[in-house]
N, CA, C and O atoms as a Tripos MOL2 file, in Angstrom:
@<TRIPOS>MOLECULE
protein
  288   287    72     0     0
PROTEIN
NO_CHARGES

@<TRIPOS>ATOM
      1 N           1.2350   -1.1510    0.0080 N.3       1 MET1
      2 CA         -0.1180    0.1630   -0.0420 C.3       1 MET1
      3 C           1.0380    1.0330   -0.2070 C.2       1 MET1
      4 O           2.1820    0.8830    0.2210 O.2       1 MET1
      5 N           0.4760    2.0750   -0.9850 N.am      2 LYS2
      6 CA          1.2130    3.3420   -0.6930 C.3       2 LYS2
      7 C           0.6040    4.4060    0.1100 C.2       2 LYS2
      8 O          -0.5880    4.6910    0.0020 O.2       2 LYS2
      9 N           1.3710    4.9680    0.8760 N.am      3 VAL3
     10 CA          0.9160    6.0750    1.9500 C.3       3 VAL3
     11 C           1.2080    7.3650    1.4150 C.2       3 VAL3
     12 O           2.3450    7.5430    0.9760 O.2       3 VAL3
     13 N           0.3340    8.3430    1.3740 N.am      4 TYR4
     14 CA          0.6800    9.7740    1.3770 C.3       4 TYR4
     15 C           0.6090   10.8220    2.4250 C.2       4 TYR4
     16 O          -0.3580   10.8370    3.1870 O.2       4 TYR4
     17 N           1.4250   11.5770    2.5080 N.am      5 ARG5
     18 CA          1.4280   12.3540    3.6760 C.3       5 ARG5
     19 C           1.7540   14.1960    3.2040 C.2       5 ARG5
     20 O           2.7400   14.3890    2.4920 O.2       5 ARG5
     21 N           1.2820   14.8810    3.4410 N.am      6 TYR6
     22 CA          1.4120   16.3530    3.3250 C.3       6 TYR6
     23 C           2.0600   16.9750    4.5110 C.2       6 TYR6
     24 O           1.2540   17.0620    5.4380 O.2       6 TYR6
     25 N           3.3870   17.4940    4.8350 N.am      7 LEU7
     26 CA          3.8010   17.8480    5.7290 C.3       7 LEU7
     27 C           3.7370   19.5720    5.5210 C.2       7 LEU7
     28 O           3.9270   20.1410    4.4460 O.2       7 LEU7
     29 N           3.4910   20.0920    6.5360 N.am      8 THR8
     30 CA          3.3500   21.5940    6.5950 C.3       8 THR8
     31 C           3.8320   22.3570    7.6370 C.2       8 THR8
     32 O           3.7580   21.8000    8.7320 O.2       8 THR8
     33 N           4.4000   23.6950    7.6210 N.am      9 GLY9
     34 CA          4.4150   24.2930    8.8170 C.3       9 GLY9
     35 C           5.5350   25.5740    8.4270 C.2       9 GLY9
     36 O           5.9570   25.7960    7.2920 O.2       9 GLY9
     37 N           5.8980   26.3530    9.6840 N.am     10 LYS10
     38 CA          6.5320   27.6080    9.4180 C.3      10 LYS10
     39 C           7.7060   27.0860    9.0380 C.2      10 LYS10
     40 O           8.1200   26.0980    9.6440 O.2      10 LYS10
     41 N           8.5650   27.7250    7.8170 N.am     11 ASP11
     42 CA          9.7870   27.4700    7.2750 C.3      11 ASP11
     43 C          10.9090   27.5300    8.3090 C.2      11 ASP11
     44 O          11.4190   28.6500    8.2780 O.2      11 ASP11
     45 N          11.4140   26.8190    9.1120 N.am     12 ASP12
     46 CA         12.3790   26.8620    9.9800 C.3      12 ASP12
     47 C          13.2010   25.4980   10.2880 C.2      12 ASP12
     48 O          12.8100   24.6270    9.5110 O.2      12 ASP12
     49 N          14.0800   25.0840   11.0510 N.am     13 SER13
     50 CA         14.9250   23.9910   11.1790 C.3      13 SER13
     51 C          14.0370   22.8880   11.7730 C.2      13 SER13
     52 O          14.3440   21.7050   11.6200 O.2      13 SER13
     53 N          12.8720   23.2840   12.4930 N.am     14 SER14
     54 CA         11.7760   22.3600   13.0910 C.3      14 SER14
     55 C          11.1380   21.5360   11.8950 C.2      14 SER14
     56 O          10.8390   20.3420   11.9210 O.2      14 SER14
     57 N          10.9780   22.5190   10.7280 N.am     15 PHE15
     58 CA         10.2140   21.7980    9.5410 C.3      15 PHE15
     59 C          11.3320   20.8870    8.9640 C.2      15 PHE15
     60 O          11.0200   19.7170    8.7440 O.2      15 PHE15
     61 N          12.5000   21.2600    8.7140 N.am     16 CYS16
     62 CA         13.3780   20.6590    7.9690 C.3      16 CYS16
     63 C          13.6930   19.5250    8.9500 C.2      16 CYS16
     64 O          14.1200   18.5060    8.4080 O.2      16 CYS16
     65 N          13.5800   19.4960   10.1700 N.am     17 ALA17
     66 CA         13.7470   18.1760   10.8730 C.3      17 ALA17
     67 C          12.5810   17.3060   10.7200 C.2      17 ALA17
     68 O          12.8150   16.1060   10.8650 O.2      17 ALA17
     69 N          11.5420   17.5990   10.4950 N.am     18 ARG18
     70 CA         10.4710   16.5090   10.2500 C.3      18 ARG18
     71 C          10.5240   15.8150    8.6870 C.2      18 ARG18
     72 O          10.2910   14.6470    8.3760 O.2      18 ARG18
     73 N          10.8640   16.8120    7.9400 N.am     19 VAL19
     74 CA         10.9880   16.2310    6.6350 C.3      19 VAL19
     75 C          12.2450   15.2360    6.5030 C.2      19 VAL19
     76 O          12.2020   14.2300    5.7950 O.2      19 VAL19
     77 N          13.4540   15.6470    7.3140 N.am     20 THR20
     78 CA         14.7090   14.6330    7.4480 C.3      20 THR20
     79 C          13.9110   13.3090    8.3830 C.2      20 THR20
     80 O          14.0130   12.1470    7.9920 O.2      20 THR20
     81 N          13.4020   13.5440    9.1990 N.am     21 GLN21
     82 CA         13.1580   12.3540   10.1610 C.3      21 GLN21
     83 C          11.8920   11.4010    8.8610 C.2      21 GLN21
     84 O          11.9030   10.1860    8.6660 O.2      21 GLN21
     85 N          11.2630   12.0770    8.4080 N.am     22 ALA22
     86 CA         10.4160   11.1420    7.2260 C.3      22 ALA22
     87 C          11.2770   10.5190    6.3620 C.2      22 ALA22
     88 O          11.0430    9.3520    6.0460 O.2      22 ALA22
     89 N          12.4340   11.2140    5.8310 N.am     23 LEU23
     90 CA         13.1440   10.2820    4.9800 C.3      23 LEU23
     91 C          13.8410    9.4590    5.4810 C.2      23 LEU23
     92 O          14.0210    8.5200    4.7060 O.2      23 LEU23
     93 N          14.5720    9.2900    6.8720 N.am     24 ASN24
     94 CA         15.1820    8.3880    7.5230 C.3      24 ASN24
     95 C          14.2560    7.2730    7.6450 C.2      24 ASN24
     96 O          14.6690    6.1240    7.8060 O.2      24 ASN24
     97 N          12.8750    7.5980    7.5670 N.am     25 GLU25
     98 CA         12.0520    6.5160    8.0560 C.3      25 GLU25
     99 C          11.4970    5.7390    6.7860 C.2      25 GLU25
    100 O          10.6740    4.8250    6.8370 O.2      25 GLU25
    101 N          12.1060    6.2740    5.5940 N.am     26 GLY26
    102 CA         11.7280    5.2090    4.5110 C.3      26 GLY26
    103 C          10.8270    6.2360    3.4250 C.2      26 GLY26
    104 O          10.8850    5.9450    2.2310 O.2      26 GLY26
    105 N          10.0010    7.4270    3.8470 N.am     27 TYR27
    106 CA          9.3070    8.1800    2.9980 C.3      27 TYR27
    107 C          10.2160    8.8890    2.0560 C.2      27 TYR27
    108 O          11.3510    9.2490    2.3670 O.2      27 TYR27
    109 N           9.6060    9.0940    0.7540 N.am     28 GLU28
    110 CA         10.2430    9.5820   -0.5050 C.3      28 GLU28
    111 C           9.6320   10.9500   -0.6090 C.2      28 GLU28
    112 O           8.4550   11.0930   -0.2780 O.2      28 GLU28
    113 N          10.4330   12.0970   -1.0980 N.am     29 LEU29
    114 CA          9.6370   13.1860   -1.3960 C.3      29 LEU29
    115 C           8.7800   12.9440   -2.8460 C.2      29 LEU29
    116 O           9.1100   12.1700   -3.7450 O.2      29 LEU29
    117 N           7.7820   13.6800   -2.8200 N.am     30 TYR30
    118 CA          6.6020   13.3570   -3.9900 C.3      30 TYR30
    119 C           6.7090   15.0580   -4.3110 C.2      30 TYR30
    120 O           6.5250   15.9620   -3.4950 O.2      30 TYR30
    121 N           7.0420   15.1770   -5.6680 N.am     31 GLY31
    122 CA          6.6040   16.5700   -6.2750 C.3      31 GLY31
    123 C           7.5370   17.6050   -5.3850 C.2      31 GLY31
    124 O           8.3320   17.3020   -4.4950 O.2      31 GLY31
    125 N           7.2410   18.7640   -5.8300 N.am     32 ALA32
    126 CA          8.1480   20.1490   -5.4060 C.3      32 ALA32
    127 C           7.4500   20.7910   -4.1460 C.2      32 ALA32
    128 O           6.2330   20.8040   -3.9620 O.2      32 ALA32
    129 N           8.3010   21.2650   -3.3990 N.am     33 PRO33
    130 CA          7.7690   21.9060   -2.0750 C.3      33 PRO33
    131 C           6.8750   23.0010   -2.3680 C.2      33 PRO33
    132 O           6.9340   23.5210   -3.4820 O.2      33 PRO33
    133 N           6.0850   23.3970   -1.5380 N.am     34 THR34
    134 CA          5.2200   24.3860   -1.8690 C.3      34 THR34
    135 C           5.6410   25.8150   -0.5980 C.2      34 THR34
    136 O           6.2280   25.6900    0.4770 O.2      34 THR34
    137 N           5.1820   26.8670   -1.1240 N.am     35 MET35
    138 CA          5.4660   27.8730   -0.0660 C.3      35 MET35
    139 C           4.4990   28.9990   -0.2120 C.2      35 MET35
    140 O           4.0440   29.3250   -1.3080 O.2      35 MET35
    141 N           4.1850   29.6020    0.9330 N.am     36 THR36
    142 CA          3.0970   30.8010    0.8370 C.3      36 THR36
    143 C           3.5720   31.8310    1.8930 C.2      36 THR36
    144 O           4.5630   31.4730    2.5300 O.2      36 THR36
    145 N           3.0970   32.9360    2.1710 N.am     37 PHE37
    146 CA          3.4280   33.7440    3.2230 C.3      37 PHE37
    147 C           1.9870   34.4230    3.7630 C.2      37 PHE37
    148 O           1.1710   35.0740    3.1100 O.2      37 PHE37
    149 N           1.9640   34.1010    4.9750 N.am     38 ASN38
    150 CA          0.7910   34.4470    5.9230 C.3      38 ASN38
    151 C           0.7870   35.8200    6.4450 C.2      38 ASN38
    152 O          -0.0400   36.1090    7.3090 O.2      38 ASN38
    153 N           1.5490   36.6210    6.0530 N.am     39 GLY39
    154 CA          1.8020   37.9830    6.4860 C.3      39 GLY39
    155 C           2.7430   38.2840    7.5240 C.2      39 GLY39
    156 O           3.0930   39.4180    7.8490 O.2      39 GLY39
    157 N           3.1600   37.1260    8.0600 N.am     40 ILE40
    158 CA          4.2890   36.9520    9.4770 C.3      40 ILE40
    159 C           5.5170   35.9530    8.8630 C.2      40 ILE40
    160 O           6.7410   36.0870    8.8490 O.2      40 ILE40
    161 N           4.6500   34.9290    8.3820 N.am     41 ASP41
    162 CA          5.8470   33.7400    8.2340 C.3      41 ASP41
    163 C           5.7530   32.9940    6.9480 C.2      41 ASP41
    164 O           4.6810   32.7680    6.3860 O.2      41 ASP41
    165 N           7.0280   32.5870    6.4670 N.am     42 VAL42
    166 CA          6.9560   31.7150    5.4780 C.3      42 VAL42
    167 C           6.4760   30.3890    5.6270 C.2      42 VAL42
    168 O           7.1640   29.6690    6.3500 O.2      42 VAL42
    169 N           5.1510   29.7420    4.9630 N.am     43 ILE43
    170 CA          4.7020   28.4290    5.2690 C.3      43 ILE43
    171 C           4.9330   27.6480    4.2970 C.2      43 ILE43
    172 O           4.4490   27.8380    3.1810 O.2      43 ILE43
    173 N           5.8140   26.5240    4.6310 N.am     44 VAL44
    174 CA          6.1150   25.3200    3.3240 C.3      44 VAL44
    175 C           5.3840   24.2130    3.7210 C.2      44 VAL44
    176 O           4.9810   24.0920    4.8780 O.2      44 VAL44
    177 N           5.1150   23.1250    2.5670 N.am     45 GLY45
    178 CA          4.7460   22.1830    2.7570 C.3      45 GLY45
    179 C           5.3380   21.4430    1.5350 C.2      45 GLY45
    180 O           5.5980   21.9160    0.4290 O.2      45 GLY45
    181 N           5.5150   20.0120    2.0370 N.am     46 GLN46
    182 CA          6.0900   19.1510    1.0840 C.3      46 GLN46
    183 C           5.4790   17.5660    1.2030 C.2      46 GLN46
    184 O           5.4610   16.9520    2.2700 O.2      46 GLN46
    185 N           5.0100   17.0490   -0.0120 N.am     47 ALA47
    186 CA          4.2930   15.7960    0.1030 C.3      47 ALA47
    187 C           5.3930   14.6830    0.1170 C.2      47 ALA47
    188 O           6.4610   14.8390   -0.4740 O.2      47 ALA47
    189 N           5.1090   13.6580    0.7540 N.am     48 ILE48
    190 CA          5.9240   12.6350    0.7120 C.3      48 ILE48
    191 C           4.9860   11.2670    0.6790 C.2      48 ILE48
    192 O           3.7960   11.1850    0.9810 O.2      48 ILE48
    193 N           5.8250   10.2770    0.2510 N.am     49 THR49
    194 CA          5.1200    9.0550    0.1880 C.3      49 THR49
    195 C           5.9200    7.5500    0.6050 C.2      49 THR49
    196 O           7.1360    7.4770    0.4310 O.2      49 THR49
    197 N           5.4100    6.7650    0.9760 N.am     50 LYS50
    198 CA          6.1740    5.2680    1.2460 C.3      50 LYS50
    199 C           5.4530    4.3090    0.7740 C.2      50 LYS50
    200 O           4.2410    4.4920    0.6670 O.2      50 LYS50
    201 N           5.9900    3.1730    0.4190 N.am     51 ASP51
    202 CA          5.4320    2.1140    0.2920 C.3      51 ASP51
    203 C           5.3170    1.2230    1.5230 C.2      51 ASP51
    204 O           6.2640    1.2620    2.3080 O.2      51 ASP51
    205 N           4.2540    0.4010    1.8080 N.am     52 PHE52
    206 CA          4.1100   -0.3620    3.0620 C.3      52 PHE52
    207 C           3.6530   -1.7100    2.4340 C.2      52 PHE52
    208 O           2.7210   -1.7310    1.6310 O.2      52 PHE52
    209 N           4.2020   -2.6400    2.7420 N.am     53 ALA53
    210 CA          4.3150   -4.0080    2.0770 C.3      53 ALA53
    211 C           3.2040   -4.7920    2.7610 C.2      53 ALA53
    212 O           2.4110   -5.6150    2.3020 O.2      53 ALA53
    213 N           3.4100   -4.1900    4.2780 N.am     54 ASP54
    214 CA          2.4380   -4.9610    5.0850 C.3      54 ASP54
    215 C           0.9480   -3.7670    5.7350 C.2      54 ASP54
    216 O           1.1140   -2.8920    6.5850 O.2      54 ASP54
    217 N          -0.0250   -3.9990    5.2320 N.am     55 GLU55
    218 CA         -1.0400   -2.8340    5.5960 C.3      55 GLU55
    219 C          -0.8940   -2.6880    7.1190 C.2      55 GLU55
    220 O          -1.1680   -1.5570    7.5190 O.2      55 GLU55
    221 N          -0.4810   -3.6770    8.1690 N.am     56 ASN56
    222 CA         -0.6790   -3.4270    9.5720 C.3      56 ASN56
    223 C           0.4040   -2.4180    9.6960 C.2      56 ASN56
    224 O           0.2980   -1.8300   10.7720 O.2      56 ASN56
    225 N           1.3990   -2.0100    8.9880 N.am     57 ASP57
    226 CA          2.4950   -1.3360    9.1640 C.3      57 ASP57
    227 C           2.1500    0.2630    8.9560 C.2      57 ASP57
    228 O           2.9300    1.1570    9.2830 O.2      57 ASP57
    229 N           0.8980    0.4720    8.3780 N.am     58 VAL58
    230 CA          0.3600    1.8510    8.2030 C.3      58 VAL58
    231 C          -0.0590    2.6620    9.3760 C.2      58 VAL58
    232 O          -0.8490    2.1630   10.1780 O.2      58 VAL58
    233 N           0.3710    3.7980    9.5400 N.am     59 PRO59
    234 CA          0.2550    4.4210   10.8040 C.3      59 PRO59
    235 C          -1.4600    4.4040   11.0840 C.2      59 PRO59
    236 O          -2.2820    4.4770   10.1710 O.2      59 PRO59
    237 N          -1.7590    4.3090   12.3360 N.am     60 GLU60
    238 CA         -2.9190    4.1240   12.9930 C.3      60 GLU60
    239 C          -3.9120    5.0190   12.8360 C.2      60 GLU60
    240 O          -5.1080    4.7310   12.8920 O.2      60 GLU60
    241 N          -3.3720    6.3300   12.5970 N.am     61 ALA61
    242 CA         -4.3510    7.4130   12.4640 C.3      61 ALA61
    243 C          -4.8130    7.3910   10.8520 C.2      61 ALA61
    244 O          -5.9790    7.6300   10.5370 O.2      61 ALA61
    245 N          -3.8950    7.1160    9.9770 N.am     62 LEU62
    246 CA         -4.4420    7.0430    8.4990 C.3      62 LEU62
    247 C          -5.3690    5.7530    8.5680 C.2      62 LEU62
    248 O          -6.5340    5.9340    8.2120 O.2      62 LEU62
    249 N          -5.0650    4.6770    8.9140 N.am     63 LYS63
    250 CA         -5.7090    3.4410    8.6680 C.3      63 LYS63
    251 C          -7.2530    3.5890    9.0990 C.2      63 LYS63
    252 O          -8.0630    2.9570    8.4200 O.2      63 LYS63
    253 N          -7.7280    4.3670   10.1650 N.am     64 GLN64
    254 CA         -9.0390    4.8090   10.5300 C.3      64 GLN64
    255 C          -9.5420    5.4830    9.7420 C.2      64 GLN64
    256 O         -10.7620    5.5840    9.8710 O.2      64 GLN64
    257 N          -8.9000    6.2430    8.5920 N.am     65 HIS65
    258 CA         -9.2540    7.2450    7.6650 C.3      65 HIS65
    259 C          -9.8670    6.2600    6.6960 C.2      65 HIS65
    260 O         -10.9620    6.5000    6.1880 O.2      65 HIS65
    261 N          -9.1700    5.1220    6.4180 N.am     66 LEU66
    262 CA         -9.0740    4.6140    5.1860 C.3      66 LEU66
    263 C         -10.2200    3.2920    5.3320 C.2      66 LEU66
    264 O         -10.5030    2.6880    4.2970 O.2      66 LEU66
    265 N         -10.7290    2.9560    6.3690 N.am     67 LYS67
    266 CA        -11.7590    1.9010    6.4850 C.3      67 LYS67
    267 C         -12.9850    2.4470    5.8940 C.2      67 LYS67
    268 O         -13.3220    3.6230    6.0290 O.2      67 LYS67
    269 N         -13.6500    1.5550    5.2300 N.am     68 PRO68
    270 CA        -14.8670    2.0250    4.4520 C.3      68 PRO68
    271 C         -15.8120    2.2250    5.3250 C.2      68 PRO68
    272 O         -16.1050    1.4800    6.2600 O.2      68 PRO68
    273 N         -16.3430    3.3140    5.0110 N.am     69 LYS69
    274 CA        -17.6080    3.5890    5.7610 C.3      69 LYS69
    275 C         -18.6360    2.5710    5.5990 C.2      69 LYS69
    276 O         -18.8060    1.8040    4.6510 O.2      69 LYS69
    277 N         -19.3750    2.7030    6.8150 N.am     70 THR70
    278 CA        -20.8760    1.6350    6.8410 C.3      70 THR70
    279 C         -21.9720    2.3790    6.5950 C.2      70 THR70
    280 O         -22.1190    3.4520    7.1800 O.2      70 THR70
    281 N         -22.7590    1.9790    5.8260 N.am     71 GLN71
    282 CA        -23.9890    2.6450    5.1550 C.3      71 GLN71
    283 C         -25.1350    2.0770    6.0720 C.2      71 GLN71
    284 O         -25.3130    0.8720    6.2500 O.2      71 GLN71
    285 N         -25.9650    3.1730    6.6880 N.am     72 ASN72
    286 CA        -26.9850    2.9970    7.4720 C.3      72 ASN72
    287 C         -28.1890    2.5190    6.6300 C.2      72 ASN72
    288 O         -29.2700    2.2880    7.1720 O.2      72 ASN72
@<TRIPOS>BOND
     1     1     2 1
     2     2     3 1
     3     3     4 2
     4     3     5 am
     5     5     6 1
     6     6     7 1
     7     7     8 2
     8     7     9 am
     9     9    10 1
    10    10    11 1
    11    11    12 2
    12    11    13 am
    13    13    14 1
    14    14    15 1
    15    15    16 2
    16    15    17 am
    17    17    18 1
    18    18    19 1
    19    19    20 2
    20    19    21 am
    21    21    22 1
    22    22    23 1
    23    23    24 2
    24    23    25 am
    25    25    26 1
    26    26    27 1
    27    27    28 2
    28    27    29 am
    29    29    30 1
    30    30    31 1
    31    31    32 2
    32    31    33 am
    33    33    34 1
    34    34    35 1
    35    35    36 2
    36    35    37 am
    37    37    38 1
    38    38    39 1
    39    39    40 2
    40    39    41 am
    41    41    42 1
    42    42    43 1
    43    43    44 2
    44    43    45 am
    45    45    46 1
    46    46    47 1
    47    47    48 2
    48    47    49 am
    49    49    50 1
    50    50    51 1
    51    51    52 2
    52    51    53 am
    53    53    54 1
    54    54    55 1
    55    55    56 2
    56    55    57 am
    57    57    58 1
    58    58    59 1
    59    59    60 2
    60    59    61 am
    61    61    62 1
    62    62    63 1
    63    63    64 2
    64    63    65 am
    65    65    66 1
    66    66    67 1
    67    67    68 2
    68    67    69 am
    69    69    70 1
    70    70    71 1
    71    71    72 2
    72    71    73 am
    73    73    74 1
    74    74    75 1
    75    75    76 2
    76    75    77 am
    77    77    78 1
    78    78    79 1
    79    79    80 2
    80    79    81 am
    81    81    82 1
    82    82    83 1
    83    83    84 2
    84    83    85 am
    85    85    86 1
    86    86    87 1
    87    87    88 2
    88    87    89 am
    89    89    90 1
    90    90    91 1
    91    91    92 2
    92    91    93 am
    93    93    94 1
    94    94    95 1
    95    95    96 2
    96    95    97 am
    97    97    98 1
    98    98    99 1
    99    99   100 2
   100    99   101 am
   101   101   102 1
   102   102   103 1
   103   103   104 2
   104   103   105 am
   105   105   106 1
   106   106   107 1
   107   107   108 2
   108   107   109 am
   109   109   110 1
   110   110   111 1
   111   111   112 2
   112   111   113 am
   113   113   114 1
   114   114   115 1
   115   115   116 2
   116   115   117 am
   117   117   118 1
   118   118   119 1
   119   119   120 2
   120   119   121 am
   121   121   122 1
   122   122   123 1
   123   123   124 2
   124   123   125 am
   125   125   126 1
   126   126   127 1
   127   127   128 2
   128   127   129 am
   129   129   130 1
   130   130   131 1
   131   131   132 2
   132   131   133 am
   133   133   134 1
   134   134   135 1
   135   135   136 2
   136   135   137 am
   137   137   138 1
   138   138   139 1
   139   139   140 2
   140   139   141 am
   141   141   142 1
   142   142   143 1
   143   143   144 2
   144   143   145 am
   145   145   146 1
   146   146   147 1
   147   147   148 2
   148   147   149 am
   149   149   150 1
   150   150   151 1
   151   151   152 2
   152   151   153 am
   153   153   154 1
   154   154   155 1
   155   155   156 2
   156   155   157 am
   157   157   158 1
   158   158   159 1
   159   159   160 2
   160   159   161 am
   161   161   162 1
   162   162   163 1
   163   163   164 2
   164   163   165 am
   165   165   166 1
   166   166   167 1
   167   167   168 2
   168   167   169 am
   169   169   170 1
   170   170   171 1
   171   171   172 2
   172   171   173 am
   173   173   174 1
   174   174   175 1
   175   175   176 2
   176   175   177 am
   177   177   178 1
   178   178   179 1
   179   179   180 2
   180   179   181 am
   181   181   182 1
   182   182   183 1
   183   183   184 2
   184   183   185 am
   185   185   186 1
   186   186   187 1
   187   187   188 2
   188   187   189 am
   189   189   190 1
   190   190   191 1
   191   191   192 2
   192   191   193 am
   193   193   194 1
   194   194   195 1
   195   195   196 2
   196   195   197 am
   197   197   198 1
   198   198   199 1
   199   199   200 2
   200   199   201 am
   201   201   202 1
   202   202   203 1
   203   203   204 2
   204   203   205 am
   205   205   206 1
   206   206   207 1
   207   207   208 2
   208   207   209 am
   209   209   210 1
   210   210   211 1
   211   211   212 2
   212   211   213 am
   213   213   214 1
   214   214   215 1
   215   215   216 2
   216   215   217 am
   217   217   218 1
   218   218   219 1
   219   219   220 2
   220   219   221 am
   221   221   222 1
   222   222   223 1
   223   223   224 2
   224   223   225 am
   225   225   226 1
   226   226   227 1
   227   227   228 2
   228   227   229 am
   229   229   230 1
   230   230   231 1
   231   231   232 2
   232   231   233 am
   233   233   234 1
   234   234   235 1
   235   235   236 2
   236   235   237 am
   237   237   238 1
   238   238   239 1
   239   239   240 2
   240   239   241 am
   241   241   242 1
   242   242   243 1
   243   243   244 2
   244   243   245 am
   245   245   246 1
   246   246   247 1
   247   247   248 2
   248   247   249 am
   249   249   250 1
   250   250   251 1
   251   251   252 2
   252   251   253 am
   253   253   254 1
   254   254   255 1
   255   255   256 2
   256   255   257 am
   257   257   258 1
   258   258   259 1
   259   259   260 2
   260   259   261 am
   261   261   262 1
   262   262   263 1
   263   263   264 2
   264   263   265 am
   265   265   266 1
   266   266   267 1
   267   267   268 2
   268   267   269 am
   269   269   270 1
   270   270   271 1
   271   271   272 2
   272   271   273 am
   273   273   274 1
   274   274   275 1
   275   275   276 2
   276   275   277 am
   277   277   278 1
   278   278   279 1
   279   279   280 2
   280   279   281 am
   281   281   282 1
   282   282   283 1
   283   283   284 2
   284   283   285 am
   285   285   286 1
   286   286   287 1
   287   287   288 2
@<TRIPOS>SUBSTRUCTURE
     1 MET1         2 RESIDUE 1 A MET
     2 LYS2         6 RESIDUE 1 A LYS
     3 VAL3        10 RESIDUE 1 A VAL
     4 TYR4        14 RESIDUE 1 A TYR
     5 ARG5        18 RESIDUE 1 A ARG
     6 TYR6        22 RESIDUE 1 A TYR
     7 LEU7        26 RESIDUE 1 A LEU
     8 THR8        30 RESIDUE 1 A THR
     9 GLY9        34 RESIDUE 1 A GLY
    10 LYS10       38 RESIDUE 1 A LYS
    11 ASP11       42 RESIDUE 1 A ASP
    12 ASP12       46 RESIDUE 1 A ASP
    13 SER13       50 RESIDUE 1 A SER
    14 SER14       54 RESIDUE 1 A SER
    15 PHE15       58 RESIDUE 1 A PHE
    16 CYS16       62 RESIDUE 1 A CYS
    17 ALA17       66 RESIDUE 1 A ALA
    18 ARG18       70 RESIDUE 1 A ARG
    19 VAL19       74 RESIDUE 1 A VAL
    20 THR20       78 RESIDUE 1 A THR
    21 GLN21       82 RESIDUE 1 A GLN
    22 ALA22       86 RESIDUE 1 A ALA
    23 LEU23       90 RESIDUE 1 A LEU
    24 ASN24       94 RESIDUE 1 A ASN
    25 GLU25       98 RESIDUE 1 A GLU
    26 GLY26      102 RESIDUE 1 A GLY
    27 TYR27      106 RESIDUE 1 A TYR
    28 GLU28      110 RESIDUE 1 A GLU
    29 LEU29      114 RESIDUE 1 A LEU
    30 TYR30      118 RESIDUE 1 A TYR
    31 GLY31      122 RESIDUE 1 A GLY
    32 ALA32      126 RESIDUE 1 A ALA
    33 PRO33      130 RESIDUE 1 A PRO
    34 THR34      134 RESIDUE 1 A THR
    35 MET35      138 RESIDUE 1 A MET
    36 THR36      142 RESIDUE 1 A THR
    37 PHE37      146 RESIDUE 1 A PHE
    38 ASN38      150 RESIDUE 1 A ASN
    39 GLY39      154 RESIDUE 1 A GLY
    40 ILE40      158 RESIDUE 1 A ILE
    41 ASP41      162 RESIDUE 1 A ASP
    42 VAL42      166 RESIDUE 1 A VAL
    43 ILE43      170 RESIDUE 1 A ILE
    44 VAL44      174 RESIDUE 1 A VAL
    45 GLY45      178 RESIDUE 1 A GLY
    46 GLN46      182 RESIDUE 1 A GLN
    47 ALA47      186 RESIDUE 1 A ALA
    48 ILE48      190 RESIDUE 1 A ILE
    49 THR49      194 RESIDUE 1 A THR
    50 LYS50      198 RESIDUE 1 A LYS
    51 ASP51      202 RESIDUE 1 A ASP
    52 PHE52      206 RESIDUE 1 A PHE
    53 ALA53      210 RESIDUE 1 A ALA
    54 ASP54      214 RESIDUE 1 A ASP
    55 GLU55      218 RESIDUE 1 A GLU
    56 ASN56      222 RESIDUE 1 A ASN
    57 ASP57      226 RESIDUE 1 A ASP
    58 VAL58      230 RESIDUE 1 A VAL
    59 PRO59      234 RESIDUE 1 A PRO
    60 GLU60      238 RESIDUE 1 A GLU
    61 ALA61      242 RESIDUE 1 A ALA
    62 LEU62      246 RESIDUE 1 A LEU
    63 LYS63      250 RESIDUE 1 A LYS
    64 GLN64      254 RESIDUE 1 A GLN
    65 HIS65      258 RESIDUE 1 A HIS
    66 LEU66      262 RESIDUE 1 A LEU
    67 LYS67      266 RESIDUE 1 A LYS
    68 PRO68      270 RESIDUE 1 A PRO
    69 LYS69      274 RESIDUE 1 A LYS
    70 THR70      278 RESIDUE 1 A THR
    71 GLN71      282 RESIDUE 1 A GLN
    72 ASN72      286 RESIDUE 1 A ASN
């Protein structure tokens, strides 16, 4: 299963550390980074993806949103 995440935050060393950590966990950059200005700070975003061979390894919060919705 391919997992997609989009990291966002203020353009600072903390954001770079989050992207670096994700890369070290096996995620790959997906597309170009984005940047915007909110009037005070530059806000950046980076999409990342990772292939999981075992769906049980997919992050739990994401698995909850991937569950099929039951119909009433």
